[in-house]
C-alpha positions, 0 to 999 in steps of 0.5 A: 837800726831798722830791721824793716829791710829784712823781710824774712823774719827768721834771719833777724837772729843773723844781724851782727856788727861788722867785727863779728861778721869779719870774724866769720872770715878765716885765714887761707879762705877764698872771699867773693865780694860785691863791687864794680868800680867802686859801686856796690861794694863792701863798705863795713865788713871789709874794712873790718877785717883789714882792722882785724888783720893788723893784730891778727895776722891772715891772708885771703883771696879776695875775688870782686867784680872790679875795683873796690871803693873807699880805699878798702883794697889799700886798707886790706894790702896795707894790713897784710890780708891779701895773699892774692887778688883778682880780677881788676884793681886801681888802688895805689898802695894795692898796686905797689904791693902787687909791683913789689911782689908781696901780693899776687894779682890775676888780671883778667877779662871781667867777663870770665870770672864767674865763667871760671867759678862755675866750671870749677877751674879755680878754688871755689868761694868760701865766704861771700860778702855782698851789699843789698838794699834789701832781703826779700820774704823768700831770701832772694836779695835786691842789689845796690848800685852794681851787680858785678859777680854777686849772682855767682857768689850768691849761687856758689859760695859756701856761706854768705854775709850780707850788708844791708845799706839803708842809704840806698833807696828801696825804689832801686829795686827793679833796675837790675836784670838778674839772668844766669846762663846755664852752665856747659854743655847745655847753655842756650843763647842769652835772648838779648837783641837790643840794649833795652831787653830785660830777660832775668828777674829783679832779685838775686836767688839766694838759700836763706840758710847759707846766710851766717851774718847780716850787717847793717850800713848806711854809706853812700858808694865812694864817688867818681873822680870827674875831671873836666874835659881839657885841651887834649881829651876835647881833641880826642872827643872831636876827632871821634865824633867827626869820624862818626859823622863821616861814617854816617855820611857814607852810610855805615851808621845812622845818627843813632850810631850802634850801642856805645861801650866806653872805659871809665875815665876822663877821655871816655867821659869826654868822648860822651860828653861831646855827643851833647852838642852833635846831631847824633840822637837816640842813642843807646849804650851797652857797657859796664859803666854808667858814668856821669855822661851817661845820665847828662845824655839822657837829661839832654834827651840824646840817650834813650837807654843805657845798660851796664853792671854798675852805676859810678858817678860823682856826688852831685849826680849820685844825688841827681839820679837816686833823688829822681829814680822814677825818671830813670828807671825805664832808661837804664838797666844794671846786669851781671858782668858776664852778661854786660861783658858777655863777647857774644852779646857784644858781636850780636849787637854791634857795639862801638867800644871805646877804651883807653890805651896806656901806649900803642905802637905803630902796628896797632898793638895796643898796651892798656895795663903795664908801665914799661911792661913789667908794672901793673897800672890798674887792669884790662878790665872789660876792654878786652871783651869788647875790643875783640868783638866790637863792630868798631874797636877804638883805642884812645891815648894822649900822643905825649905827656910829662912835658912831651917826655913820653911818647904813647906811640912807639915802635913796639909796646912794651906789653901787649893787652890788645894785638893789632887784630883786635884794633880798628881805629887809634886816636890821639889829640894829634889825630885819628888812624883807621886801620880797617882794611890795612896791612901792617905797613899800611897801618905804620904809615897811617898811624905815624902820619895821623897820631904821633906827637910832632917831637917823636914823628921823625924819629919813628918814621926813621925806625919804620923806614930802616925796618922796612929795608931790612924786611919782614911783613911786620918790619922791626928792628929788634935791637931798637924796638924797646929803646925808647922805654930804656931811654926814659929809664936812664934819663927821664925822657923818650927823646934823644939828646 
């Protein structure tokens, strides 16, 4: 076991096993952990806590940056170790227990968690578990593949456990930009005016006296699940690229567009991949996550710089990037998520935001989190941070799925995450609806005409026509508004027999 990554000699006595570190976490504690979309998360201490909880009942509140890798959320949930979880999750086991009411879940804009902790609006963090590449001689820490909320946890947690991951090359130091905005009411302007601006330090400040345990690890991040573009995602990507090309012709955008933000998943990956064979150039990104497609665009000479809070990529891409860090060092930066997602910067930089919807309705309201209005899927993530403040707020979804038994364009969404006021463009594999400058009735006509699957267009048009006869600024038939969801629940399809 190498201790060369612990450069403050007095901390060598703090090295212990994962089990010993997990024993420091007590029942009822609020635990903060590094990790953002499976990157830079706890690989050994939280799994050890799950094992302990199987024989020694305990429950914690767990706060992270976003989702964890290696099934850790599921292991903790299955062991009964979670009382409350925030601000994001994607694990099936955890999701089922949340929907069963066994675990409380706070679904939150990812820019807000650190703010709530700093402002003491929620319970303080008792102990933090942070993955690092090394500990510097001054006690500061070098993050690994994500920053997330680690800066806040390091500053405000009462105690800290560090996981020193030797699988991450030491050369990772320097790709992070660690900046913490001042507390209210003395908060200053965050001086970022372009994606490539670096305004902070390379390491996270940490008081060494708070470190109660150091655990060595050599486990890589869970690889991202990368799905190849299919007919539907390719169609969506082509609609968006065609829209951008027209915006350039109109003089609204240049061939460099504006900084891009794309949610994680196969649709976002397909859209970004589409840029490789386009006429766009000198692209930049100001997003939450750097995916395979980001590095593909950098390699293709299409993207000049990418800013985010984490790197979440496939195994092949991970090896490519971390075997050639010098090649990418000047083309990317990782920031705390309350900087990467801060609404003021999204507005200032003029971000083009592309995010995924579960469903949207004929007026442009978007549900991105709940199935049939009640069961959480994953979480809102950072889509709200970007959508409300973006230069262009784009949401994408399939027109229909499950052998076309489910329409993703509906009379009324069963849960609202993004109101019509925060949505500019809606896209399905059928087409694209530009909603800018349109009143509700105009929006409905545009969405029905361009985005709805043919199997559902006639019925949706009938709903809208009959609602208009009844009147209203945003016409609805309340007795029918959720009939499609009810029909799906009762018959297994939204189609009328």
